[in-house]
LOLOGU-763350 format. One record per residue: x, y, z of N, C-alpha, C, O in turn; residue number from 1. Coordinates in steps of 0.001 Angstrom, whole numbers. Layout:
! residues N
R    n.east   n.north      n.up   ca.east   ca.north     ca.up    c.east   c.north      c.up    o.east   o.north      o.up     i
R         X         Y         Z         X          Y         Z         X         Y         Z         X         Y         Z   NUM
...
***
This chain:
! residues 254
R    n.east   n.north      n.up   ca.east   ca.north     ca.up    c.east   c.north      c.up    o.east   o.north      o.up     i
R     -7555    -26680        -8     -6341     -27029       854     -5345    -26023       838     -4919    -25601      -237     1
R     -4923    -25587      1947     -3730     -24430      1983     -2512    -24952      1438     -1988    -26017      1764     2
R     -2110    -24160       616      -661     -24590       -10       431    -24397      1092       514    -23371      1768     3
R      1237    -25447      1210      2338     -25551      2297      3621    -24876      1503      4190    -25483       596     4
R      3977    -23697      1892      5172     -23167      1181      6218    -23302      2197      5997    -23600      3371     5
R      7402    -23061      1673      8688     -23213      2692      8960    -21805      3240      9822    -21090      2727     6
R      8299    -21455      4173      8058     -20215      4869      9492    -19515      5045      9796    -18373      4700     7
R     10366    -20561      5718     11633     -19869      6060     12354    -19225      4867     12818    -18087      4933     8
R     12434    -20065      3685     13031     -19645      2538     12560    -18363      2093     13299    -17395      1916     9
R     11105    -18374      1885     10477     -17137      1221     10586    -15892      2265     10857    -14778      1818    10
R     10406    -16056      3440     10402     -14982      4463     11813    -14351      4330     11953    -13140      4159    11
R     12777    -15150      4410     14168     -14708      4425     14495    -13909      3197     15150    -12867      3227    12
R     13978    -14483      2074     14318     -13873       678     13719    -12452       692     14380    -11446       433    13
R     12310    -12456      1041     11540     -11277       804     11638    -10280      1766     11579     -9103      1409    14
R     11798    -10620      3094     11859      -9621      4150     13209     -8969      4215     13361     -7755      4346    15
R     14245     -9902      4110     15748      -9494      4472     16352     -9166      2989     17053     -8157      2916    16
R     16161     -9866      1900     16969      -9683       784     16165     -9452      -466     16525     -9952     -1531    17
R     15053     -8687      -362     14119      -8608     -1506     14862     -7597     -2396     14561     -7648     -3588    18
R     15749     -6719     -2039     16515      -5807     -2821     17337     -6407     -3738     17845     -5640     -4556    19
R     17612     -7596     -3826     18539      -8230     -4621     17847     -8532     -5916     18539     -8615     -6931    20
R     16368     -8728     -5992     15785      -8832     -7036     15935     -7777     -8178     15360     -6695     -8059    21
R     16641     -8039     -9209     17011      -6997    -10200     16011     -6231    -10669     16055     -5001    -10629    22
R     14929     -6974    -11201     13994      -6269    -11939     13102     -5263    -11069     12691     -4170    -11457    23
R     12874     -5879     -9748     12058      -5175     -8808     12843     -4039     -8376     12177     -3032     -8138    24
R     14014     -3958     -8226     14806      -2877     -8003     14740     -1707     -9107     14611      -525     -8789    25
R     14834     -2124    -10345     14694      -1364    -11335     13370      -594    -11575     13267       538    -12047    26
R     12467     -1342    -11202     11060       -883    -10994     10880       201     -9998     10263      1233    -10263    27
R     11517       -85     -8659     11516        865     -7730     12165      2077     -8031     11553      3111     -7763    28
R     13414      2161     -8593     14014       3158     -9245     13416      4072    -10079     13560      5295    -10051    29
R     12612      3293    -10962     11575       4026    -11882     10503      4724    -11168     10215      5902    -11381    30
R      9885      3925    -10268      8873       4614     -9541      9396      5958     -8673      8795      7025     -8798    31
R     10322      5852     -7967     11028       6832     -7189     11501      8015     -8061     11371      9170     -7658    32
R     12076      7707     -9316     12296       8685    -10123     11222      9514    -10683     11380     10703    -10961    33
R     10036      8813    -10858      8728       9529    -11407      8212     10338    -10215      7813     11492    -10371    34
R      8220      9746     -9056      7702      10603     -7852      8501     11870     -7774      7939     12960     -7884    35
R      9878     11757     -7577     10720      12873     -7446     10623     13841     -8583     10704     15043     -8329    36
R     10468     13453     -9748     10366      14271    -10931      8941     15034    -10698      8964     16239    -10945    37
R      7803     14525    -10288      6526      15082    -10134      6689     16249     -8998      6182     17368     -9075    38
R      7489     15764     -7946      7767      16662     -6864      8484     17929     -7264      8173     19048     -6854    39
R      9426     17672     -8064     10254      18799     -8596      9488     19723     -9612      9679     20939     -9589    40
R      8665     19170    -10457      7763      19859    -11340      6934     20658    -10532      6786     21839    -10845    41
R      6245     20096     -9321      5343      20843     -8489      6079     22062     -7982      5552     23162     -8142    42
R      7269     21958     -7376      8016      22947     -6780      8304     24078     -7626      8211     25235     -7214    43
R      8681     23748     -8900      9000      24675     -9897      7840     25677    -10284      7909     26900    -10402    44
R      6729     24817    -10454      5491      25543    -10921      4916     26597     -9790      4377     27649    -10133    45
R      5079     26221     -8425      4716      27015     -7418      5541     28192     -7060      5024     29258     -6724    46
R      6944     27990     -7136      7861      28905     -6939      8115     29905     -8183      8891     30848     -8031    47
R      7468     29698     -9389      7691      30523    -10499      6305     30895    -10924      6100     31389    -12033    48
R      5334     30660    -10045      4039      31117    -10356      3311     30567    -11773      2391     31128    -12369    49
R      3885     29492    -12089      3454      28749    -13431      2383     27671    -12954      2626     26465    -12917    50
R      1158     28251    -12590       296      27182    -12057      -889     27119    -12939     -1917     26611    -12490    51
R      -856     27622    -14252     -1966      27617    -15073     -2447     26244    -15390     -3653     26008    -15464    52
R     -1471     25264    -15591     -1718      23744    -15706     -1748     23136    -14445      -766     22536    -14006    53
R     -2946     23260    -13744     -3083      22685    -12224     -2924     21162    -12302     -2911     20556    -11231    54
R     -2802     20480    -13435     -2765      19075    -13326     -1185     18636    -13035      -847     17474    -12810    55
R      -298     19748    -13077      1053      19359    -12808      1491     19431    -11279      2585     19061    -10853    56
R       373     20012    -10468       441      20130     -8997       152     18816     -8313      -645     18000     -8777    57
R       852     18634     -7152       665      17387     -6554      -676     17158     -5821     -1173     16046     -5637    58
R     -1247     18427     -5395     -2463      18468     -4729     -3659     18476     -5585     -4743     18315     -5026    59
R     -3620     18644     -6895     -4770      18588     -7776     -5378     17224     -7869     -4775     16197     -8180    60
R     -6749     17346     -7538     -7414      15946     -7734     -7628     15626     -9124     -8208     16396     -9889    61
R     -7115     14370     -9503     -7119      14037    -10861     -5899     14418    -11685     -5831     14187    -12892    62
R     -4947     15006    -10989     -3741      15453    -11796     -2813     14446    -11993     -3062     13336    -11524    63
R     -1808     14633    -12590      -758      13481    -13026      -223     12775    -11896       -92     11563    -12061    64
R        90     13216    -10872       535      12784     -9521      -590     11863     -8926      -348     10703     -8594    65
R     -1694     12375     -8819     -2785      11746     -8247     -3063     10373     -9114     -3093      9267     -8574    66
R     -3244     10564    -10401     -3366       9395    -11275     -2377      8235    -11070     -2719      7059    -10948    67
R     -1109      8693    -11045       -26       7821    -10860      -122      7082     -9444       315      5944     -9274    68
R      -708      7804     -8496      -876       7201     -7038     -2029      6136     -7230     -1997      5009     -6736    69
R     -2976      6604     -7954     -4268       5633     -8013     -3715      4327     -8736     -4140      3255     -8303    70
R     -2836      4308     -9764     -2341       3135    -10341     -1693      2340     -9340     -1995      1152     -9221    71
R      -760      2926     -8549         5       2126     -7566     -1006      1382     -6690      -923       163     -6539    72
R     -1896      2069     -6155     -2926       1709     -5192     -3729       431     -5788     -3904      -608     -5151    73
R     -4147       647     -6989     -4781       -362     -7946     -3966     -1598     -7925     -4458     -2654     -7528    74
R     -2685     -1511     -8354     -1855      -2609     -8477     -1658     -3270     -7102     -1533     -4492     -7033    75
R     -1628     -2527     -6057     -1447      -3172     -4647     -2739     -4051     -4399     -2646     -5134     -3822    76
R     -3780     -3624     -4788     -5032      -4448     -4527     -5068     -5772     -5278     -5491     -6794     -4737    77
R     -4615     -5745     -6542     -4588      -6891     -7341     -3350     -7872     -6902     -3595     -9077     -6858    78
R     -2156     -7457     -6606     -1188      -8111     -6103     -1467     -8885     -4661      -975     -9963     -4329    79
R     -2333     -8108     -3930     -2680      -8836     -2626     -3726     -9845     -2752     -3739    -10829     -2013    80
R     -4768     -9610     -3824     -5803     -10608     -4249     -5052    -11732     -4775     -5402    -12862     -4435    81
R     -4072    -11576     -5553     -3268     -12774     -6116     -2560    -13613     -4894     -2593    -14842     -4820    82
R     -2002    -12866     -4076     -1335     -13595     -2882     -2532    -14315     -2056     -2347    -15442     -1598    83
R     -3611    -13719     -1898     -4727     -14432     -1151     -5231    -15623     -1841     -5596    -16605     -1195    84
R     -5271    -15584     -3137     -5760     -16764     -3958     -4631    -17776     -3818     -4899    -18902     -3399    85
R     -3423    -17452     -4133     -2196     -18363     -4089     -2068    -19095     -2755     -1850    -20306     -2730    86
R     -2198    -18394     -1690     -1969     -18971      -394     -3140    -19445       282     -3002    -20270      1185    87
R     -4357    -18997       -63     -5580     -19208       576     -5465    -18602      2094     -5916    -19251      3037    88
R     -4872    -17395      2277     -4911     -16743      3589     -5643    -15394      3374     -5443    -14578      2473    89
R     -6603    -15327      4471     -7411     -14092      4482     -6757    -12894      4892     -7320    -11803      4812    90
R     -5624    -13035      5319     -4830     -11739      5756     -4503    -10905      4637     -4632     -9682      4684    91
R     -4050    -11578      3549     -3910     -10874      2253     -5041    -10297      1714     -4921     -9200      1168    92
R     -6189    -10872      1771     -7425     -10440      1308     -7792     -9188      2178     -8339     -8208      1671    93
R     -7478     -9256      3475     -7875      -7921      4348     -7045     -6858      4014     -7500     -5717      4089    94
R     -5840     -7061      3638     -4901      -5967      3292     -5415     -5408      2011     -5522     -4192      1849    95
R     -5772     -6383       991     -6268      -5792      -290     -7620     -4867       -73     -7894     -4028      -931    96
R     -8357     -5013       944     -9446      -4269      1240     -9018     -2956      1787     -9655     -1964      1433    97
R     -8026     -2827      2601     -7477      -1596      3046     -6963      -822      1891     -7269       366      1795    98
R     -6191     -1404       986     -5643       -523      -116     -6850      -237     -1124     -6715       734     -1867    99
R     -7885      -912     -1204     -9021       -674     -2020     -9587       505     -1316     -9859      1426     -2088   100
R     -9829       721      -115    -10373       1848       530     -9438      3046       208     -9856      4134      -188   101
R     -8212      2758       403     -7279       3966        95     -7596      4487     -1397     -7784      5673     -1666   102
R     -7623      3590     -2186     -7931       3918     -3747     -9236      4711     -3985     -9319      5691     -4724   103
R    -10294      4142     -3235    -11575       4759     -3474    -11591      6169     -2802    -12035      7162     -3379   104
R    -11058      6182     -1498    -11038       7550      -799    -10188      8487     -1494    -10545      9664     -1439   105
R     -9019      8181     -2211     -8120       9173     -2917     -9021      9690     -4241     -9028     10856     -4636   106
R     -9682      8724     -4769    -10431       9019     -5996    -11736      9782     -5812    -12137     10633     -6605   107
R    -12312      9439     -4796    -13895      10201     -4610    -13936     10920     -3243    -14974     11458     -2859   108
R    -12887     10927     -2566    -12685      11715     -1421    -13917     11370      -298    -14741     12169       146   109
R    -13793     10073       -15    -14805       9466      1107    -14549     10319      2326    -15523     10902      2801   110
R    -13455     10460      2854    -13369      11161      4172    -13714     12653      4056    -14081     13266      5058   111
R    -13617     13184      2995    -13971      14614      2949    -15481     14854      2833    -16007     15826      3375   112
R    -16238     13866      2048    -17603      13861      1832    -18324     13609      3154    -19217     14345      3573   113
R    -17851     12450      3823    -18730      11866      4988    -18238     12885      6130    -19029     13210      7015   114
R    -16859     13411      6102    -16409      14323      7091    -17251     15466      7141    -17545     15858      8270   115
R    -17695     16073      6187    -18493      17251      5903    -19990     17018      6632    -20604     17924      7196   116
R    -20382     15865      6534    -21649      15427      7159    -21451     15385      8732    -22308     15882      9461   117
R    -20381     14824      9215    -20058      14634     10716    -19586     16060     11244    -19669     16390     12427   118
R    -19118     16807     10305    -18596      18061     10970    -19597     19032     11625    -19273     20005     12305   119
R    -20869     18639     11331    -22006      19494     11955    -21932     19304     13405    -22273     20231     14140   120
R    -21543     18256     13861    -21427      18071     15405    -20207     18759     15825    -20053     18760     17046   121
R    -19377     19293     15203    -18230      20012     15625    -18190     21504     15398    -17154     22144     15578   122
R    -19341     22066     14994    -19468      23444     14623    -19258     24196     15925    -19736     23925     17027   123
R    -18384     25276     15557    -17952      26103     16582    -16651     25778     17266    -16042     26623     17922   124
R    -16222     24506     17098    -14958      23998     17776    -13890     24441     16804    -13926     24353     15577   125
R    -12885     24956     17606    -11591      25347     16854    -10379     24914     17642    -10379     25112     18857   126
R     -9370     24355     17069     -8216      23936     17848     -7087     23994     16677     -7300     23521     15561   127
R     -5964     24569     17016     -4723      24605     16284     -5111     24924     14852     -4630     24308     13901   128
R     -6085     26005     14713     -6559      26493     13310     -7332     25413     12576     -7499     25611     11373   129
R     -7789     24393     13061     -8405      23350     12342     -9869     23773     12444    -10340     24287     13459   130
R    -10580     23514     11291    -12081      23858     11248    -12885     22567     11550    -12320     21480     11664   131
R    -14272     22731     11680    -15028      21647     11958    -14938     20554     10797    -15023     19366     11110   132
R    -14795     20872      9666    -14676      19910      8580    -13369     19152      8815    -13326     17926      8720   133
R    -12332     19878      9116    -11152      18925      9543    -11214     17989     10579    -10582     16941     10449   134
R    -11938     18218     11684    -12156      17408     12779    -13137     16142     12038    -12895     14959     12276   135
R    -14070     16496     11277    -14894      15462     10595    -14180     14449      9854    -14332     13232      9959   136
R    -13295     15139      9010    -12376      14223      8194    -11393     13236      8911    -11127     12083      8573   137
R    -10915     13945      9973    -10037      13061     10953    -10682     11920     11478    -10191     10793     11537   138
R    -11850     12278     11870    -12773      11216     12725    -13132      9937     11695    -12985      8744     11961   139
R    -13621     10489     10500    -13834       9387      9396    -12714      8557      9103    -12872      7338      9046   140
R    -11494      9129      8892    -10363       8382      8626     -9863      7477      9712     -9403      6363      9460   141
R     -9960      7988     10973     -9598       7170     12054    -10574      5945     12230    -10158      4836     12565   142
R    -11983      6237     11965    -12875       4987     12118    -12714      3979     10998    -12845      2776     11226   143
R    -12417      4472      9726    -12239       3529      8842    -10937      2747      9036    -10946      1519      8946   144
R     -9834      3421      9297     -8653       2770      9636     -8848      1715     10700     -8317       612     10570   145
R     -9591      2016     11742     -9900       1052     12956    -10465      -239     12417     -9976     -1348     12632   146
R    -11539        11     11697    -12378      -1079     11243    -11527     -2155     10393    -11561     -3375     10552   147
R    -10735     -1420      9431     -9878      -2272      8445     -8638     -2985      9194     -8180     -4073      8844   148
R     -8197     -2270     10198     -6892      -2754     10828     -7516     -3847     11775     -6838     -4844     12022   149
R     -8703     -3718     12287     -9345      -4813     13126     -9410     -6016     12298     -9024     -7106     12722   150
R     -9918     -5833     11058    -10067      -7134     10219     -8802     -7726      9855     -8723     -8941      9669   151
R     -7799     -6952      9738     -6511      -7509      9357     -5865     -8062     10766     -5070     -8996     10653   152
R     -6086     -7664     11808     -5507      -8116     13100     -6284     -9609     13344     -5654    -10567     13792   153
R     -7622     -9689     13023     -8300     -10962     13216     -7801    -11994     12159     -7670    -13178     12470   154
R     -7544    -11567     10997     -7106     -12623      9882     -5627    -13028     10250     -5168    -14136      9974   155
R     -4889    -11993     10924     -3498     -12197     11147     -3288    -13491     11917     -2384    -14286     11660   156
R     -4141    -13632     12828     -3986     -14704     13767     -4103    -16126     13212     -3645    -17130     13757   157
R     -4841    -16077     11949     -4839     -17288     11142     -3858    -17444     10045     -3947    -18351      9218   158
R     -2921    -16551     10045     -1956     -16550      8973      -714    -17458      9262      -583    -17995     10361   159
R        69    -17596      8391      1412     -18414      8498      2438    -17558      8884      2153    -16362      8946   160
R      3763    -17966      9203      4892     -17157      9540      5223    -15930      8343      5520    -14761      8590   161
R      5110    -16420      7294      5308     -15308      6175      4506    -14220      6130      4884    -13052      6043   162
R      3291    -14655      6195      2096     -13470      6091      2223    -12536      7374      1945    -11339      7300   163
R      2619    -13085      8457      2795     -12416      9544      3914    -11391      9508      3774    -10233      9901   164
R      4987    -11875      9031      6209     -10970      8720      5929     -9884      7671      6467     -8782      7779   165
R      5092    -10175      6652      4771      -9308      5688      3873     -8350      6281      3947     -7152      6005   166
R      2994     -8846      7116      1917      -7903      7756      2646     -6781      8517      2299     -5602      8447   167
R      3652     -7218      9231      4437      -6220     10094      5265     -5197      9297      5434     -4038      9676   168
R      5758     -5708      8181      6348      -4760      7283      5381     -3739      6753      5734     -2563      6667   169
R      4041     -4172      6353      3027      -3400      5761      2709     -2355      6877      2517     -1176      6578   170
R      2655     -2798      8167      2136      -1953      9093      3068      -782      9449      2634       317      9793   171
R      4432     -1095      9343      5484        -52      9387      5396      1012      8211      5590      2218      8360   172
R      5096       423      7100      5018       1384      5902      3628      2131      5912      3546      3250      5407   173
R      2580      1539      6461      1285       2080      6642      1372      3291      7642       745      4316      7375   174
R      2127      3205      8780      2366       4070      9687      3044      5361      9106      2709      6503      9418   175
R      4072      5025      8193      4711       6095      7478      3799      6777      6527      3895      7993      6359   176
R      2930      6074      5905      1788       6631      5022       822      7523      5902       475      8627      5482   177
R       445      7103      6968      -323       7872      7854       305      8984      8318      -351     10020      8428   178
R      1711      8956      8674      2279      10242      9220      2279     11243      8123      2146     12416      8470   179
R      2407     10974      6827      2339      11827      5771       834     12301      5407       554     13462      5107   180
R       -32     11307      5471     -1371      11765      5034     -2250     12441      6213     -3082     13312      5958   181
R     -2019     12004      7430     -2780      12456      8587     -1996     13589      9300     -2485     14713      9405   182
R      -763     13273      9793      -138      14246     10667       412     15339      9990       373     16427     10566   183
R       961     15256      8780      1440      16431      8060       156     17278      7302       199     18456      6945   184
R      -952     16373      7167     -2149      17116      6615     -2723     18150      7706     -3132     19276      7424   185
R     -2688     17577      9026     -3042      18544     10065     -2176     19743     10245     -2677     20826     10547   186
R      -873     19587     10068        91      20588     10100      -167     21544      8803      -129     22772      8868   187
R      -399     20898      7773      -648      21740      6561     -1807     22772      6813     -1738     23923      6380   188
R     -2876     22300      7536     -3941      23152      7738     -3661     24234      8852     -4008     25412      8770   189
R     -2957     23639      9944     -2644      24547     10965     -1644     25638     10893     -1785     26711     11480   190
R      -654     25335     10170       427      26295      9931       -48     27278      8816      -412     26824      7732   191
R       -50     28588      9060      -517      29646      8246       622     30497      7643       384     31604      7160   192
R      1878     29961      7679      2999      30750      6974      3128     30145      5621      3425     28959      5481   193
R      2873     31078      4467      2835      30593      3216      4073     29655      2832      3899     28583      2252   194
R      5282     30112      3182      6412      29237      2849      6319     27959      3391      6387     26960      2675   195
R      6160     27904      4665      6024      26511      5336      4806     25749      4769      4832     24531      4592   196
R      3770     26502      4504      2546      25772      3998      3014     24992      2765      2770     23788      2691   197
R      3648     25605      1837      4084      25114       461      4853     23838       777      4647     22792       161   198
R      5789     23961      1803      6865      22852      2049      6259     21763      2715      6639     20621      2456   199
R      5279     21990      3621      4672      20880      4197      3796     20193      3362      3706     18974      3509   200
R      2980     20889      2315      2241      20229      1381      3060     19311       618      2657     18167       409   201
R      4231     19737       166      5096      18975      -510      5520     17704       118      5481     16623      -468   202
R      5940     17883      1371      6240      16668      2134      5030     15663      2358      5187     14443      2408   203
R      3891     16260      2478      2690      15394      2642      2291     14666      1413      2085     13454      1468   204
R      2181     15268       413      1721      14566     -1042      2926     13723     -1615      2768     12673     -2238   205
R      4153     14302     -1335      5363      13642     -2001      5547     12381     -1067      5724     11256     -1533   206
R      5492     12652       299      5848      11522      1112      4859     10197       936      5286      9052      1079   207
R      3653     10469       648      2716       9514       369      3092      8876      -878      2979      7651      -920   208
R      3528      9503     -1922      3819       8810     -3121      4993      7984     -3149      5048      6976     -3854   209
R      6044      8410     -2328      7249       7555     -2143      7104      6370     -1339      7688      5320     -1608   210
R      6270      6536      -273      5988       5340       418      5124      4363      -287      5335      3157      -166   211
R      4083      4867     -1078      3429       3862     -1866      4193      3238     -3041      3801      2198     -3571   212
R      5292      3894     -3435      5979       3297     -4429      6835      1993     -3835      6961       931     -4444   213
R      7372      2276     -2584      8152       1258     -1957      7197       -41     -1611      7520     -1211     -1816   214
R      5873       442     -1006      4966       -746      -863      4613     -1602     -2174      4633     -2832     -2186   215
R      4301      -829     -3232      4056      -1593     -4503      5217     -2592     -4863      5018     -3774     -5145   216
R      6357     -2035     -4824      7554      -2875     -5217      7752     -4125     -4255      7970     -5276     -4634   217
R      7647     -3727     -3055      7678      -4877     -1977      6705     -5985     -2312      6992     -7181     -2269   218
R      5483     -5463     -2662      4470      -6695     -3122      4763     -7301     -4320      4496     -8494     -4466   219
R      5340     -6577     -5316      5742      -7341     -6397      6778     -8474     -6253      6709     -9589     -6771   220
R      7774     -7976     -5438      8830      -8960     -4961      8095    -10106     -4344      8297    -11246     -4763   221
R      7317     -9888     -3447      6532     -11011     -2726      5902    -11789     -3661      6160    -12993     -3675   222
R      5165    -11352     -4404      4140     -12073     -5513      5200    -13059     -6335      4960    -14240     -6587   223
R      6300    -12422     -6668      7323     -13294     -7527      7809    -14405     -6765      7951    -15492     -7325   224
R      8080    -14257     -5556      8789     -15203     -4787      7726    -16388     -4441      7981    -17576     -4641   225
R      6596    -15947     -3939      5318     -16901     -3630      5159    -17628     -4930      5227    -18857     -4902   226
R      4981    -17088     -5921      4712     -17763     -7278      5794    -18733     -7533      5477    -19857     -7921   227
R      7084    -18416     -7351      8098     -19310     -7700      8152    -20501     -6778      8403    -21593     -7286   228
R      7950    -20417     -5509      8076     -21304     -4446      6800    -22478     -4658      6930    -23693     -4508   229
R      5516    -21731     -5057      4447     -22733     -5257      4645    -23407     -6616      4026    -24446     -6844   230
R      5355    -22955     -7411      5723     -23738     -8822      6682    -24707     -8452      6547    -25811     -8980   231
R      7617    -24547     -7668      8534     -25609     -7242      8027    -26512     -6365      8545    -27627     -6303   232
R      6913    -26165     -5531      6337     -27126     -4814      5359    -28104     -5542      5094    -29246     -5166   233
R      4901    -27511     -6573      3935     -28290     -7372      4778    -29302     -8236      4296    -30402     -8503   234
R      6141    -28911     -8714      6858     -29632     -9443      7328    -30809     -8612      7299    -31961     -9046   235
R      7732    -30505     -7485      8280     -31615     -6325      7121    -32515     -6173      7370    -33718     -6239   236
R      6052    -32197     -6005      4786     -32906     -5635      4533    -33975     -6768      4304    -35159     -6521   237
R      4601    -33419     -8077      4468     -34116     -9299      5352    -35095     -9564      4944    -36125    -10100   238
R      6697    -34941     -9239      7833     -35780     -9353      7698    -36930     -8364      8119    -38043     -8683   239
R      7143    -36719     -7202      6986     -37772     -6152      5895    -38463     -6535      5914    -39654     -6225   240
R      4805    -38011     -7205      3726     -38719     -7511      4033    -39751     -8634      3581    -40895     -8597   241
R      4915    -39232     -9747      5380     -39947    -10744      6206    -41274    -10334      6124    -42373    -10883   242
R      7059    -40894     -9188      8001     -41910     -8827      7319    -43022     -8070      7660    -44199     -8187   243
R      6281    -42575     -7239      5381     -43597     -6586      4630    -44398     -7562      4495    -45593     -7298   244
R      4112    -43929     -8664      3332     -44459     -9714      4255    -45505    -10390      3805    -46626    -10628   245
R      5436    -45202    -10683      6455     -46043    -11315      6779    -47227    -10379      6839    -48387    -10787   246
R      6992    -46845     -9052      7272     -47930     -8157      6149    -48992     -8020      6421    -50191     -7968   247
R      4828    -48499     -7962      3871     -49362     -7905      3597    -50200     -9141      3083    -51307     -8978   248
R      3892    -49776    -10357      3663     -50389    -11640      4867    -51506    -11614      4602    -52633    -12030   249
R      6005    -51250    -11197      7176     -52318    -11163      6786    -53365    -10202      7043    -54540    -10462   250
R      6127    -53000     -9011      5776     -53938     -8024      4733    -54950     -8664      4788    -56166     -8478   251
R      3780    -54313     -9439      2686     -55151     -9943      3321    -56119    -11073      2884    -57262    -11201   252
R      4291    -55663    -11829      5015     -56555    -12850      5644    -57604    -12316      5699    -58676    -12919   253
R      6241    -57399    -11015      6974     -58384    -10319      6279    -59466     -9740      6895    -60338     -9128   254
***
């Protein structure tokens, strides 16, 4: 049976006032400070030609920045699965699948691998400096996004007011993530000016990290509030049951 939560209280607290949660804000500051530090280290390494330790660069697969991003994506999956379990709503599970795809894609390069296979159909095609492989990667990313967002849209219809508001917030942040990961990625390939290429690459990778940090802290705040409200709901239900039981026993004694 679906847990009945006080949607107005939760949505008002989470969507409008989630920043007042002290520990979540501290976590957000910590995440953003780490992201900005990694971006600064990347910039220093590039402009001083100190690139011998490639793990310090944002674009390095398996580097410090990439691993930090994996951790946030993994936490997002766990938090959304927890929400799906607590609320019995499929929309949270659908969102968890999307972040699971992002985690797997970042770690094993799904769109690069399958994009290389699809790119054979784009051989000889060139536009804005993009190669056939680039078109293949874009096609795979768009196809995967379409399938996952379709699943979210279907489950959205069966969600409650809170889950719909949360989904709208996540969609906005997902668009920001796509702007960094897809739009800036295309510009990164198309622009051939070395100085601009480095700057666009910093915006692309750094932007993804910053947005993902905000998403993770948003979900932490949501989980805490839902957990608190369900706990209060169970306590109230237990108190009502005890009261009814006591009243029944007194009636029987009379």
